[in-house]
N, CA, C, O and the ligand as a Tripos MOL2 file, in Angstrom:
@<TRIPOS>MOLECULE
protein
  237   235    60     0     0
PROTEIN
NO_CHARGES

@<TRIPOS>ATOM
      1 N          -2.1860  120.6560  130.0490 N.3       1 MET1
      2 CA         -0.9330  120.6070  130.7330 C.3       1 MET1
      3 C          -1.0790  119.5730  131.8350 C.2       1 MET1
      4 O          -2.1170  119.5290  132.4950 O.2       1 MET1
      5 N          -0.0730  118.7440  132.0550 N.am      2 ALA2
      6 CA         -0.1490  117.7190  133.0270 C.3       2 ALA2
      7 C           0.0200  118.3250  134.3460 C.2       2 ALA2
      8 O           0.9250  119.1280  134.5740 O.2       2 ALA2
      9 N          -0.8450  117.9530  135.2250 N.am      3 VAL3
     10 CA         -0.9000  118.4650  136.6380 C.3       3 VAL3
     11 C          -0.8730  117.3060  137.7300 C.2       3 VAL3
     12 O          -1.6400  116.3640  137.5300 O.2       3 VAL3
     13 N          -0.1640  117.2830  138.7270 N.am      4 PRO4
     14 CA         -0.2230  116.2160  139.7660 C.3       4 PRO4
     15 C          -1.6820  115.9490  140.1430 C.2       4 PRO4
     16 O          -2.4790  116.8840  140.2210 O.2       4 PRO4
     17 N          -2.0160  114.7620  140.3620 N.am      5 LYS5
     18 CA         -3.3680  114.4590  140.8630 C.3       5 LYS5
     19 C          -3.5180  114.7570  142.2690 C.2       5 LYS5
     20 O          -4.5730  115.2360  142.6850 O.2       5 LYS5
     21 N          -2.5090  114.5030  143.0570 N.am      6 ARG6
     22 CA         -2.6080  114.6770  144.5160 C.3       6 ARG6
     23 C          -1.4910  115.5900  145.0070 C.2       6 ARG6
     24 O          -0.3920  115.6060  144.4530 O.2       6 ARG6
     25 N          -1.8110  116.3900  146.1170 N.am      7 LYS7
     26 CA         -0.8790  117.0720  146.7150 C.3       7 LYS7
     27 C           0.2680  116.0330  147.3790 C.2       7 LYS7
     28 O          -0.0860  115.0200  147.9820 O.2       7 LYS7
     29 N           1.5430  116.3630  147.2170 N.am      8 THR8
     30 CA          2.4920  115.5300  147.8630 C.3       8 THR8
     31 C           2.3720  115.6880  149.4180 C.2       8 THR8
     32 O           2.4010  116.8000  149.9460 O.2       8 THR8
     33 N           2.2410  114.5560  150.1070 N.am      9 SER9
     34 CA          2.0030  114.5370  151.5790 C.3       9 SER9
     35 C           3.1830  115.1760  152.2090 C.2       9 SER9
     36 O           4.2320  115.2380  151.5660 O.2       9 SER9
     37 N           3.1010  115.6770  153.4640 N.am     10 LYS10
     38 CA          4.2500  116.0550  154.2210 C.3      10 LYS10
     39 C           5.2480  114.8980  154.4200 C.2      10 LYS10
     40 O           6.4610  115.0550  154.2760 O.2      10 LYS10
     41 N           4.6600  113.6960  154.7680 N.am     11 SER11
     42 CA          5.4480  112.6490  154.9060 C.3      11 SER11
     43 C           6.4080  112.3690  153.6730 C.2      11 SER11
     44 O           7.6260  112.2320  153.7820 O.2      11 SER11
     45 N           5.7240  112.3060  152.5320 N.am     12 LYS12
     46 CA          6.4400  111.9880  151.2700 C.3      12 LYS12
     47 C           7.5110  113.1370  150.8930 C.2      12 LYS12
     48 O           8.6290  112.8520  150.4640 O.2      12 LYS12
     49 N           7.1220  114.2930  151.0680 N.am     13 SER13
     50 CA          8.2290  115.3070  150.7960 C.3      13 SER13
     51 C           9.3900  115.2510  151.8100 C.2      13 SER13
     52 O          10.5600  115.4360  151.4760 O.2      13 SER13
     53 N           9.0070  114.9920  153.0290 N.am     14 ARG14
     54 CA         10.0830  114.9200  154.1550 C.3      14 ARG14
     55 C          10.8680  113.6990  153.8590 C.2      14 ARG14
     56 O          12.0890  113.7930  153.9830 O.2      14 ARG14
     57 N          10.3620  112.5770  153.4890 N.am     15 MET15
     58 CA         11.1300  111.3600  153.2250 C.3      15 MET15
     59 C          12.0400  111.5540  152.0350 C.2      15 MET15
     60 O          13.1080  110.9450  151.9650 O.2      15 MET15
     61 N          11.6160  112.4340  151.0500 N.am     16 ARG16
     62 CA         12.4700  112.6190  149.7700 C.3      16 ARG16
     63 C          13.6990  113.4940  150.3350 C.2      16 ARG16
     64 O          14.8430  113.2580  149.9460 O.2      16 ARG16
     65 N          13.4450  114.4260  151.1870 N.am     17 ARG17
     66 CA         14.3570  115.4080  151.6890 C.3      17 ARG17
     67 C          15.4000  114.6380  152.5430 C.2      17 ARG17
     68 O          16.6130  114.8380  152.4760 O.2      17 ARG17
     69 N          14.8520  113.8270  153.2700 N.am     18 ALA18
     70 CA         15.6780  113.0510  154.3780 C.3      18 ALA18
     71 C          16.5620  112.0850  153.5850 C.2      18 ALA18
     72 O          17.5990  111.7160  154.1370 O.2      18 ALA18
     73 N          16.2990  111.6590  152.4380 N.am     19 ALA19
     74 CA         17.0390  110.6350  151.7010 C.3      19 ALA19
     75 C          18.5070  111.0650  151.2920 C.2      19 ALA19
     76 O          19.4760  110.3090  151.2270 O.2      19 ALA19
     77 N          18.4860  112.4050  151.0320 N.am     20 ASN20
     78 CA         19.8520  112.8950  150.6080 C.3      20 ASN20
     79 C          20.3730  113.8500  151.5830 C.2      20 ASN20
     80 O          21.1070  114.7560  151.1890 O.2      20 ASN20
     81 N          20.0450  113.7270  152.9120 N.am     21 TRP21
     82 CA         20.4790  114.6140  153.9490 C.3      21 TRP21
     83 C          21.9220  114.3100  154.4000 C.2      21 TRP21
     84 O          22.7660  115.1990  154.5140 O.2      21 TRP21
     85 N          22.1570  113.0340  154.6460 N.am     22 LYS22
     86 CA         23.4750  112.7440  155.1880 C.3      22 LYS22
     87 C          24.5660  112.5150  154.1120 C.2      22 LYS22
     88 O          24.3770  111.9490  153.0350 O.2      22 LYS22
     89 N          25.7630  113.0500  154.5670 N.am     23 TYR23
     90 CA         26.9050  112.8550  153.8080 C.3      23 TYR23
     91 C          27.4050  111.4580  153.8110 C.2      23 TYR23
     92 O          27.4590  110.8290  154.8680 O.2      23 TYR23
     93 N          27.7830  110.9310  152.6540 N.am     24 LYS24
     94 CA         28.3220  109.5910  152.6100 C.3      24 LYS24
     95 C          29.7730  109.4820  153.0690 C.2      24 LYS24
     96 O          30.5270  110.4390  152.8880 O.2      24 LYS24
     97 N          30.1780  108.4230  153.6240 N.am     25 ALA25
     98 CA         31.5390  108.1780  154.1150 C.3      25 ALA25
     99 C          32.5210  108.3780  152.9320 C.2      25 ALA25
    100 O          33.6740  108.7540  153.1410 O.2      25 ALA25
    101 N          32.0750  108.1360  151.7510 N.am     26 SER26
    102 CA         33.0290  108.1990  150.5470 C.3      26 SER26
    103 C          33.6390  109.5760  150.3190 C.2      26 SER26
    104 O          34.8130  109.7530  149.9930 O.2      26 SER26
    105 N          32.6690  110.6110  150.5350 N.am     27 ASN27
    106 CA         33.2750  111.9870  150.4100 C.3      27 ASN27
    107 C          33.7580  112.5790  151.6990 C.2      27 ASN27
    108 O          33.6140  113.7720  151.9670 O.2      27 ASN27
    109 N          34.3320  111.7160  152.4850 N.am     28 MET28
    110 CA         35.0210  112.2600  153.7230 C.3      28 MET28
    111 C          36.4610  111.9060  153.6470 C.2      28 MET28
    112 O          36.8290  110.8180  153.2040 O.2      28 MET28
    113 N          37.3080  112.8490  154.0900 N.am     29 VAL29
    114 CA         38.8130  112.4810  154.1150 C.3      29 VAL29
    115 C          39.1720  112.6510  155.4450 C.2      29 VAL29
    116 O          38.5210  113.3150  156.2520 O.2      29 VAL29
    117 N          40.3770  111.9570  155.7190 N.am     30 GLU30
    118 CA         40.9780  112.0700  157.0860 C.3      30 GLU30
    119 C          41.7930  113.3050  157.3870 C.2      30 GLU30
    120 O          42.6310  113.7210  156.5860 O.2      30 GLU30
    121 N          41.5560  113.8630  158.4960 N.am     31 CYS31
    122 CA         42.3470  115.1520  158.6870 C.3      31 CYS31
    123 C          43.7240  114.7950  159.1200 C.2      31 CYS31
    124 O          43.9190  114.0040  160.0420 O.2      31 CYS31
    125 N          44.7220  115.4020  158.4290 N.am     32 PRO32
    126 CA         46.1780  115.1110  158.8730 C.3      32 PRO32
    127 C          46.5500  115.4800  160.0390 C.2      32 PRO32
    128 O          47.5050  114.9160  160.5750 O.2      32 PRO32
    129 N          45.8690  116.5010  160.6610 N.am     33 GLN33
    130 CA         46.2490  117.0860  162.0480 C.3      33 GLN33
    131 C          45.6810  116.1740  163.0930 C.2      33 GLN33
    132 O          46.4630  115.7840  163.9600 O.2      33 GLN33
    133 N          44.4710  115.7900  163.1360 N.am     34 CYS34
    134 CA         43.9400  115.0860  164.2060 C.3      34 CYS34
    135 C          43.2810  113.7610  163.8960 C.2      34 CYS34
    136 O          42.7460  113.0990  164.7850 O.2      34 CYS34
    137 N          43.3220  113.3620  162.5820 N.am     35 GLY35
    138 CA         42.7210  112.0740  162.1900 C.3      35 GLY35
    139 C          41.2180  111.9930  162.1310 C.2      35 GLY35
    140 O          40.6490  110.9400  161.8430 O.2      35 GLY35
    141 N          40.5850  113.0970  162.4020 N.am     36 GLU36
    142 CA         39.1480  113.1350  162.3230 C.3      36 GLU36
    143 C          38.6840  113.1140  160.8290 C.2      36 GLU36
    144 O          39.3760  113.6760  159.9790 O.2      36 GLU36
    145 N          37.5990  112.5160  160.5190 N.am     37 PHE37
    146 CA         37.0920  112.5900  159.1360 C.3      37 PHE37
    147 C          36.4730  114.0090  158.9270 C.2      37 PHE37
    148 O          35.8080  114.5440  159.8140 O.2      37 PHE37
    149 N          36.7060  114.5670  157.7800 N.am     38 ARG38
    150 CA         36.2120  115.9130  157.4460 C.3      38 ARG38
    151 C          35.8530  115.9840  156.0100 C.2      38 ARG38
    152 O          36.3260  115.0990  155.2970 O.2      38 ARG38
    153 N          35.0430  116.9500  155.4220 N.am     39 ARG39
    154 CA         34.8100  117.0520  154.1170 C.3      39 ARG39
    155 C          35.9550  117.5530  153.3240 C.2      39 ARG39
    156 O          36.7220  118.3550  153.8560 O.2      39 ARG39
    157 N          36.1570  117.1450  152.0510 N.am     40 PRO40
    158 CA         37.3720  117.6480  151.4190 C.3      40 PRO40
    159 C          37.1190  119.0830  150.9660 C.2      40 PRO40
    160 O          36.0050  119.4780  150.6240 O.2      40 PRO40
    161 N          38.2490  119.8630  150.9840 N.am     41 HIS41
    162 CA         38.3730  121.2240  150.6760 C.3      41 HIS41
    163 C          37.6850  122.1260  151.8080 C.2      41 HIS41
    164 O          37.3940  123.3000  151.5790 O.2      41 HIS41
    165 N          37.4400  121.5070  153.0510 N.am     42 ARG42
    166 CA         36.7860  122.3010  154.0610 C.3      42 ARG42
    167 C          37.6530  122.0260  155.2910 C.2      42 ARG42
    168 O          38.1930  120.9380  155.4950 O.2      42 ARG42
    169 N          37.7580  123.2160  156.1910 N.am     43 ALA43
    170 CA         38.5040  123.1320  157.3260 C.3      43 ALA43
    171 C          37.9210  122.1530  158.2960 C.2      43 ALA43
    172 O          36.7130  121.9610  158.4340 O.2      43 ALA43
    173 N          38.9630  121.4960  159.0180 N.am     44 CYS44
    174 CA         38.3800  120.5150  159.9580 C.3      44 CYS44
    175 C          37.6590  120.9950  161.0650 C.2      44 CYS44
    176 O          38.1240  121.9200  161.7320 O.2      44 CYS44
    177 N          36.4890  120.4360  161.3640 N.am     45 LYS45
    178 CA         35.5670  120.8870  162.3930 C.3      45 LYS45
    179 C          36.2310  120.8040  163.8340 C.2      45 LYS45
    180 O          36.0380  121.6400  164.7170 O.2      45 LYS45
    181 N          36.9790  119.7650  163.9400 N.am     46 LYS46
    182 CA         37.5160  119.4310  165.3610 C.3      46 LYS46
    183 C          38.6510  120.2820  165.6970 C.2      46 LYS46
    184 O          38.6600  120.8620  166.7830 O.2      46 LYS46
    185 N          39.7200  120.4250  164.7720 N.am     47 CYS47
    186 CA         40.9240  121.1130  165.1940 C.3      47 CYS47
    187 C          41.0420  122.4190  164.4280 C.2      47 CYS47
    188 O          41.9990  123.1440  164.7010 O.2      47 CYS47
    189 N          40.1440  122.8100  163.4680 N.am     48 GLY48
    190 CA         40.1750  124.0400  162.7540 C.3      48 GLY48
    191 C          41.2010  124.2310  161.7550 C.2      48 GLY48
    192 O          41.3530  125.3210  161.2020 O.2      48 GLY48
    193 N          41.9860  123.1100  161.4740 N.am     49 TYR49
    194 CA         43.1810  123.1860  160.5980 C.3      49 TYR49
    195 C          42.6250  123.0170  159.0470 C.2      49 TYR49
    196 O          41.6960  122.2660  158.7480 O.2      49 TYR49
    197 N          43.3030  123.7880  158.1840 N.am     50 TYR50
    198 CA         43.1490  123.4610  156.7470 C.3      50 TYR50
    199 C          44.5450  123.7970  156.1700 C.2      50 TYR50
    200 O          45.1770  124.8030  156.4950 O.2      50 TYR50
    201 N          44.9500  122.9120  155.3280 N.am     51 ASN51
    202 CA         46.1730  123.0770  154.4920 C.3      51 ASN51
    203 C          47.4010  123.4670  155.4730 C.2      51 ASN51
    204 O          48.2110  124.3660  155.2420 O.2      51 ASN51
    205 N          47.3910  122.6930  156.5180 N.am     52 GLY52
    206 CA         48.5370  122.7330  157.4080 C.3      52 GLY52
    207 C          48.6260  123.9540  158.3850 C.2      52 GLY52
    208 O          49.6390  124.1520  159.0560 O.2      52 GLY52
    209 N          47.5540  124.7410  158.4350 N.am     53 ARG53
    210 CA         47.5810  125.8990  159.5540 C.3      53 ARG53
    211 C          46.1760  126.0010  159.9590 C.2      53 ARG53
    212 O          45.2390  125.5630  159.2910 O.2      53 ARG53
    213 N          46.0690  126.6450  161.1670 N.am     54 GLN54
    214 CA         44.7380  126.8480  161.7220 C.3      54 GLN54
    215 C          44.0860  127.9270  161.1750 C.2      54 GLN54
    216 O          44.5950  129.0460  161.2390 O.2      54 GLN54
    217 N          42.8130  127.6970  160.5390 N.am     55 VAL55
    218 CA         42.1110  128.8480  159.9510 C.3      55 VAL55
    219 C          40.8320  129.2430  160.7400 C.2      55 VAL55
    220 O          40.3150  130.3520  160.6070 O.2      55 VAL55
    221 N          40.3130  128.2130  161.6280 N.am     56 ILE56
    222 CA         39.1770  128.6660  162.4350 C.3      56 ILE56
    223 C          39.4750  128.3800  163.8180 C.2      56 ILE56
    224 O          40.2390  127.4610  164.1130 O.2      56 ILE56
    225 N          38.8810  129.1600  164.7420 N.am     57 GLU57
    226 CA         39.1120  129.0220  166.2450 C.3      57 GLU57
    227 C          38.2210  127.8450  166.7770 C.2      57 GLU57
    228 O          36.9990  127.8150  166.6330 O.2      57 GLU57
    229 N          38.9220  126.9300  167.3750 N.am     58 VAL58
    230 CA         38.1100  125.7510  168.0030 C.3      58 VAL58
    231 C          38.6560  125.7060  169.3310 C.2      58 VAL58
    232 O          39.8730  125.8000  169.4860 O.2      58 VAL58
    233 N          37.7920  125.5580  170.4050 N.am     59 GLU59
    234 CA         38.2100  125.3850  171.7890 C.3      59 GLU59
    235 C          38.2560  123.9600  172.1790 C.2      59 GLU59
    236 O          38.5910  123.6420  173.3200 O.2      59 GLU59
    237 ZN         41.5070  118.0390  162.4120 Zn       60 ZN60
@<TRIPOS>BOND
     1     1     2 1
     2     2     3 1
     3     3     4 2
     4     3     5 am
     5     5     6 1
     6     6     7 1
     7     7     8 2
     8     7     9 am
     9     9    10 1
    10    10    11 1
    11    11    12 2
    12    11    13 am
    13    13    14 1
    14    14    15 1
    15    15    16 2
    16    15    17 am
    17    17    18 1
    18    18    19 1
    19    19    20 2
    20    19    21 am
    21    21    22 1
    22    22    23 1
    23    23    24 2
    24    23    25 am
    25    25    26 1
    26    26    27 1
    27    27    28 2
    28    27    29 am
    29    29    30 1
    30    30    31 1
    31    31    32 2
    32    31    33 am
    33    33    34 1
    34    34    35 1
    35    35    36 2
    36    35    37 am
    37    37    38 1
    38    38    39 1
    39    39    40 2
    40    39    41 am
    41    41    42 1
    42    42    43 1
    43    43    44 2
    44    43    45 am
    45    45    46 1
    46    46    47 1
    47    47    48 2
    48    47    49 am
    49    49    50 1
    50    50    51 1
    51    51    52 2
    52    51    53 am
    53    53    54 1
    54    54    55 1
    55    55    56 2
    56    55    57 am
    57    57    58 1
    58    58    59 1
    59    59    60 2
    60    59    61 am
    61    61    62 1
    62    62    63 1
    63    63    64 2
    64    63    65 am
    65    65    66 1
    66    66    67 1
    67    67    68 2
    68    67    69 am
    69    69    70 1
    70    70    71 1
    71    71    72 2
    72    71    73 am
    73    73    74 1
    74    74    75 1
    75    75    76 2
    76    75    77 am
    77    77    78 1
    78    78    79 1
    79    79    80 2
    80    79    81 am
    81    81    82 1
    82    82    83 1
    83    83    84 2
    84    83    85 am
    85    85    86 1
    86    86    87 1
    87    87    88 2
    88    87    89 am
    89    89    90 1
    90    90    91 1
    91    91    92 2
    92    91    93 am
    93    93    94 1
    94    94    95 1
    95    95    96 2
    96    95    97 am
    97    97    98 1
    98    98    99 1
    99    99   100 2
   100    99   101 am
   101   101   102 1
   102   102   103 1
   103   103   104 2
   104   103   105 am
   105   105   106 1
   106   106   107 1
   107   107   108 2
   108   107   109 am
   109   109   110 1
   110   110   111 1
   111   111   112 2
   112   111   113 am
   113   113   114 1
   114   114   115 1
   115   115   116 2
   116   115   117 am
   117   117   118 1
   118   118   119 1
   119   119   120 2
   120   119   121 am
   121   121   122 1
   122   122   123 1
   123   123   124 2
   124   123   125 am
   125   125   126 1
   126   126   127 1
   127   127   128 2
   128   127   129 am
   129   129   130 1
   130   130   131 1
   131   131   132 2
   132   131   133 am
   133   133   134 1
   134   134   135 1
   135   135   136 2
   136   135   137 am
   137   137   138 1
   138   138   139 1
   139   139   140 2
   140   139   141 am
   141   141   142 1
   142   142   143 1
   143   143   144 2
   144   143   145 am
   145   145   146 1
   146   146   147 1
   147   147   148 2
   148   147   149 am
   149   149   150 1
   150   150   151 1
   151   151   152 2
   152   151   153 am
   153   153   154 1
   154   154   155 1
   155   155   156 2
   156   155   157 am
   157   157   158 1
   158   158   159 1
   159   159   160 2
   160   159   161 am
   161   161   162 1
   162   162   163 1
   163   163   164 2
   164   163   165 am
   165   165   166 1
   166   166   167 1
   167   167   168 2
   168   167   169 am
   169   169   170 1
   170   170   171 1
   171   171   172 2
   172   171   173 am
   173   173   174 1
   174   174   175 1
   175   175   176 2
   176   175   177 am
   177   177   178 1
   178   178   179 1
   179   179   180 2
   180   179   181 am
   181   181   182 1
   182   182   183 1
   183   183   184 2
   184   183   185 am
   185   185   186 1
   186   186   187 1
   187   187   188 2
   188   187   189 am
   189   189   190 1
   190   190   191 1
   191   191   192 2
   192   191   193 am
   193   193   194 1
   194   194   195 1
   195   195   196 2
   196   195   197 am
   197   197   198 1
   198   198   199 1
   199   199   200 2
   200   199   201 am
   201   201   202 1
   202   202   203 1
   203   203   204 2
   204   203   205 am
   205   205   206 1
   206   206   207 1
   207   207   208 2
   208   207   209 am
   209   209   210 1
   210   210   211 1
   211   211   212 2
   212   211   213 am
   213   213   214 1
   214   214   215 1
   215   215   216 2
   216   215   217 am
   217   217   218 1
   218   218   219 1
   219   219   220 2
   220   219   221 am
   221   221   222 1
   222   222   223 1
   223   223   224 2
   224   223   225 am
   225   225   226 1
   226   226   227 1
   227   227   228 2
   228   227   229 am
   229   229   230 1
   230   230   231 1
   231   231   232 2
   232   231   233 am
   233   233   234 1
   234   234   235 1
   235   235   236 2
@<TRIPOS>SUBSTRUCTURE
     1 MET1         2 RESIDUE 1 A MET
     2 ALA2         6 RESIDUE 1 A ALA
     3 VAL3        10 RESIDUE 1 A VAL
     4 PRO4        14 RESIDUE 1 A PRO
     5 LYS5        18 RESIDUE 1 A LYS
     6 ARG6        22 RESIDUE 1 A ARG
     7 LYS7        26 RESIDUE 1 A LYS
     8 THR8        30 RESIDUE 1 A THR
     9 SER9        34 RESIDUE 1 A SER
    10 LYS10       38 RESIDUE 1 A LYS
    11 SER11       42 RESIDUE 1 A SER
    12 LYS12       46 RESIDUE 1 A LYS
    13 SER13       50 RESIDUE 1 A SER
    14 ARG14       54 RESIDUE 1 A ARG
    15 MET15       58 RESIDUE 1 A MET
    16 ARG16       62 RESIDUE 1 A ARG
    17 ARG17       66 RESIDUE 1 A ARG
    18 ALA18       70 RESIDUE 1 A ALA
    19 ALA19       74 RESIDUE 1 A ALA
    20 ASN20       78 RESIDUE 1 A ASN
    21 TRP21       82 RESIDUE 1 A TRP
    22 LYS22       86 RESIDUE 1 A LYS
    23 TYR23       90 RESIDUE 1 A TYR
    24 LYS24       94 RESIDUE 1 A LYS
    25 ALA25       98 RESIDUE 1 A ALA
    26 SER26      102 RESIDUE 1 A SER
    27 ASN27      106 RESIDUE 1 A ASN
    28 MET28      110 RESIDUE 1 A MET
    29 VAL29      114 RESIDUE 1 A VAL
    30 GLU30      118 RESIDUE 1 A GLU
    31 CYS31      122 RESIDUE 1 A CYS
    32 PRO32      126 RESIDUE 1 A PRO
    33 GLN33      130 RESIDUE 1 A GLN
    34 CYS34      134 RESIDUE 1 A CYS
    35 GLY35      138 RESIDUE 1 A GLY
    36 GLU36      142 RESIDUE 1 A GLU
    37 PHE37      146 RESIDUE 1 A PHE
    38 ARG38      150 RESIDUE 1 A ARG
    39 ARG39      154 RESIDUE 1 A ARG
    40 PRO40      158 RESIDUE 1 A PRO
    41 HIS41      162 RESIDUE 1 A HIS
    42 ARG42      166 RESIDUE 1 A ARG
    43 ALA43      170 RESIDUE 1 A ALA
    44 CYS44      174 RESIDUE 1 A CYS
    45 LYS45      178 RESIDUE 1 A LYS
    46 LYS46      182 RESIDUE 1 A LYS
    47 CYS47      186 RESIDUE 1 A CYS
    48 GLY48      190 RESIDUE 1 A GLY
    49 TYR49      194 RESIDUE 1 A TYR
    50 TYR50      198 RESIDUE 1 A TYR
    51 ASN51      202 RESIDUE 1 A ASN
    52 GLY52      206 RESIDUE 1 A GLY
    53 ARG53      210 RESIDUE 1 A ARG
    54 GLN54      214 RESIDUE 1 A GLN
    55 VAL55      218 RESIDUE 1 A VAL
    56 ILE56      222 RESIDUE 1 A ILE
    57 GLU57      226 RESIDUE 1 A GLU
    58 VAL58      230 RESIDUE 1 A VAL
    59 GLU59      234 RESIDUE 1 A GLU
    60 ZN60       237 GROUP 0 **** ****
């Protein structure tokens, strides 16, 4: 059975995980309430609005 020759270094595994960490701008939509970019199908982090009404408390 094929087995990796070397243990994956901390650096390598961290680099791999870091590569897909950040959300791309392409899957962000503008909030109609405040104009802030947010993830689609998620309440806006800034104003707490989703689908025209406030769903989460934001101060
Ligand atoms: Zn908003």
